[in-house]
C-alpha positions in Angstrom: 0.0 0.0 0.0 1.3 3.5 -0.9 2.6 5.5 2.0 1.5 8.8 0.5 -0.7 9.5 -2.5 -1.5 12.9 -4.2 -4.6 12.7 -6.3 -5.4 15.3 -9.0 -3.9 18.1 -6.9 -4.1 21.7 -8.0 -2.1 24.0 -5.8 -1.8 27.8 -5.4 -2.7 30.8 -3.2 -4.5 34.1 -3.5 -6.5 32.7 -6.4 -3.3 32.0 -8.4 -2.9 28.3 -9.4 0.7 27.3 -9.9 0.4 23.4 -10.1 -2.5 21.7 -11.9 -3.7 18.1 -11.8 -0.7 16.6 -10.1 -0.9 12.9 -9.2 1.7 10.6 -7.8 2.2 7.9 -5.1 5.2 7.2 -2.8 5.9 3.6 -1.7 7.5 2.8 1.6 11.3 2.9 1.4 11.3 5.3 -1.5 13.6 8.3 -1.8 11.9 11.1 -3.8 13.5 14.3 -4.8 11.3 17.2 -5.9 13.0 19.5 -8.4 11.9 22.4 -10.6 12.4 26.0 -11.5 11.8 28.9 -9.1 8.1 29.4 -8.6 7.2 25.9 -9.8 5.4 25.1 -6.6 7.9 22.9 -4.6 7.4 24.6 -1.3 3.6 24.9 -1.8 3.5 21.2 -2.4 5.4 20.6 0.9 3.0 22.7 2.8 0.0 20.9 1.2 1.4 17.5 2.1 1.8 18.7 5.7 -1.7 20.0 5.8 -0.5 23.6 6.4 -2.1 24.8 3.1 -5.3 23.4 1.5 -5.2 22.3 -2.1 -7.2 24.3 -4.7 -8.6 20.9 -5.7 -7.7 17.2 -5.3 -6.5 15.5 -2.1 -3.5 14.1 -0.2 -4.0 10.6 1.2 -1.8 8.7 3.7 -1.6 5.0 4.0 0.1 2.1 5.8 -1.0 3.5 9.1 0.7 6.9 8.6 -1.0 10.0 10.0 -0.3 13.5 8.7 1.1 14.6 12.1 3.6 11.7 12.0 5.5 13.1 9.1 9.0 14.2 10.3 9.6 17.7 8.8 12.8 19.7 8.4 11.9 23.1 7.0 14.1 25.7 5.5 15.7 27.8 8.2 15.4 31.5 8.5 18.2 33.7 10.0 16.0 34.3 13.1 15.6 30.5 13.7 19.3 30.0 13.4 19.7 32.3 16.5 17.2 30.4 18.6 18.3 30.5 22.3 17.3 26.9 23.4 19.4 23.9 24.2 19.9 21.1 21.7 18.1 18.7 24.1 15.1 21.0 24.3 14.9 21.3 20.5 15.2 17.6 19.8 12.7 16.7 22.5 10.2 19.1 21.0 9.9 16.7 18.1 7.8 14.5 20.4 5.1 17.1 20.9 2.7 15.3 18.5 3.0 12.2 20.7 2.0 14.0 23.9 -1.7 14.5 23.1 -3.1 16.6 25.9 -0.2 15.9 28.3 1.7 19.0 29.3 4.9 17.0 29.8 7.2 14.5 28.0 7.1 10.9 29.4 10.0 8.5 29.8 9.4 6.8 26.4 9.5 10.2 24.6 12.7 11.2 26.3 14.2 7.9 25.4 13.1 8.4 21.8 14.9 11.8 21.7 18.1 10.3 23.1 18.0 7.6 20.5 17.6 10.1 17.7 20.6 12.1 19.0 22.7 8.9 19.2 21.6 7.9 15.7 22.9 11.2 14.3 26.0 11.3 16.6 25.0 14.5 18.4 24.5 13.3 22.0 27.7 15.2 23.0 25.9 18.5 22.0 22.9 17.9 24.3 23.6 20.8 26.7 24.9 23.2 24.0 22.9 26.3 23.0 21.5 25.8 19.5 22.5 29.2 18.2 26.2 28.5 19.1 26.4 25.5 16.7 27.7 25.4 13.2 25.3 25.2 10.3 26.0 21.5 9.8 25.4 20.8 13.5 22.2 22.7 13.5 20.9 20.7 10.6 21.7 17.5 12.5 19.8 18.8 15.5 16.7 19.6 13.4 16.9 16.2 11.7 17.0 14.5 15.1 13.9 16.5 16.0 12.2 15.3 12.8 13.1 11.7 13.6 11.3 12.1 17.0 8.1 12.6 15.1 8.3 9.7 12.7 9.4 6.1 12.0 8.2 6.2 8.4 8.5 9.5 6.4 10.9 12.4 6.4 10.0 15.6 4.5 13.0 17.9 3.9 12.8 21.3 2.3 16.1 22.5 0.8 18.1 21.0 3.8 21.6 21.8 2.7 21.0 25.5 1.8 23.9 27.6 3.3 26.0 24.6 4.3 29.6 24.3 3.1 30.3 21.4 0.7 31.6 19.0 3.3 28.7 19.6 5.7 26.3 19.2 2.7 28.0 15.9 1.7 27.8 14.6 5.3 24.1 15.5 5.5 23.3 13.7 2.3 25.2 10.7 3.6 23.1 10.7 6.8 19.8 10.9 4.9 21.0 8.1 2.6 21.7 6.0 5.7 18.3 6.7 7.2 16.7 5.6 3.9 18.7 2.5 3.2 19.6 1.3 6.7 16.6 2.4 8.7 14.0 2.0 6.0 12.7 5.6 6.4 10.9 7.0 3.3 12.4 10.4 2.2 10.9 13.2 0.3 13.4 16.0 -0.3 12.9 19.3 -2.1 16.2 20.2 -3.7 17.7 22.7 -6.2 20.9 20.5 -6.3 20.0 18.3 -9.3 23.3 16.4 -9.1 22.6 15.3 -5.5 19.0 14.4 -6.6 20.4 12.2 -9.4 22.9 10.6 -7.1 20.6 9.9 -4.1 17.0 9.6 -5.2 15.1 6.5 -6.3 12.4 8.7 -7.8 12.2 12.2 -9.2 9.2 14.6 -9.2 9.9 17.5 -11.6 7.4 20.4 -11.2 6.8 23.0 -13.9 7.0 22.9 -17.7 7.5 19.4 -19.0 6.7 17.9 -15.6 7.8 14.4 -14.7 7.3 11.7 -12.1 9.1 8.4 -12.2 12.3 6.6 -11.4 15.7 8.3 -11.5 16.7 6.2 -14.5 13.6 7.1 -16.4 14.1 10.8 -15.5 17.6 10.9 -16.9 16.4 9.3 -20.1 13.6 11.9 -20.5 13.9 15.2 -22.4 13.1 17.3 -19.3 15.6 15.3 -17.2 18.4 15.6 -19.6 17.9 19.3 -20.2 17.5 20.1 -16.5 20.6 18.1 -15.5 22.7 19.9 -18.2 21.6 23.3 -16.9 22.4 22.4 -13.3 18.9 22.5 -11.9 16.6 25.3 -10.8 16.2 27.3 -7.6 14.2 26.9 -4.4 
């Protein structure tokens, strides 16, 4: 059964439709990269999948027991968020909020889940550090650990390596690849880095003119895939 299905989606805002009649399904264990030019609707699709923005028409369906609030989400960071004065432990643990229900506190299992996520990403030694004092790569690891607290099934990442130096970006891609292949977590990543998408993804969704959804191999053999790869990709 598909983990996530988008049926005949039209997306937009303020009466302006930017994506029309989009349909695709994501199977458990897939690694989907969403690419396309600036303004093609990548971030709008992310918000719609998360339930933060209603579609103009169509619907987003979850399957295999997944609920919308169980999607681990790593958004693009703003400069204000990078200066957030909280500890690493507080930020990672906050990823368990959707598990608390009406409880105003985290229980033992949720704290253990946060510790396990930090150990999985090798940041347990940063637990007491202030988030704003970390490097960009460390901050992204913290936010990824927070996202892992929310899910065992699906991670949704919006331009996660923006602003990182090449080594930190390569390390981050390696971590995501490990979570996908070793832990079986399904990944949906919005990226303007077409070379990384081609290298990492099992499937590509190309939004905009000449749109495409299919395997990486089929994308590279398509006209839109060859052209986009030659040009080096689009923007956020």
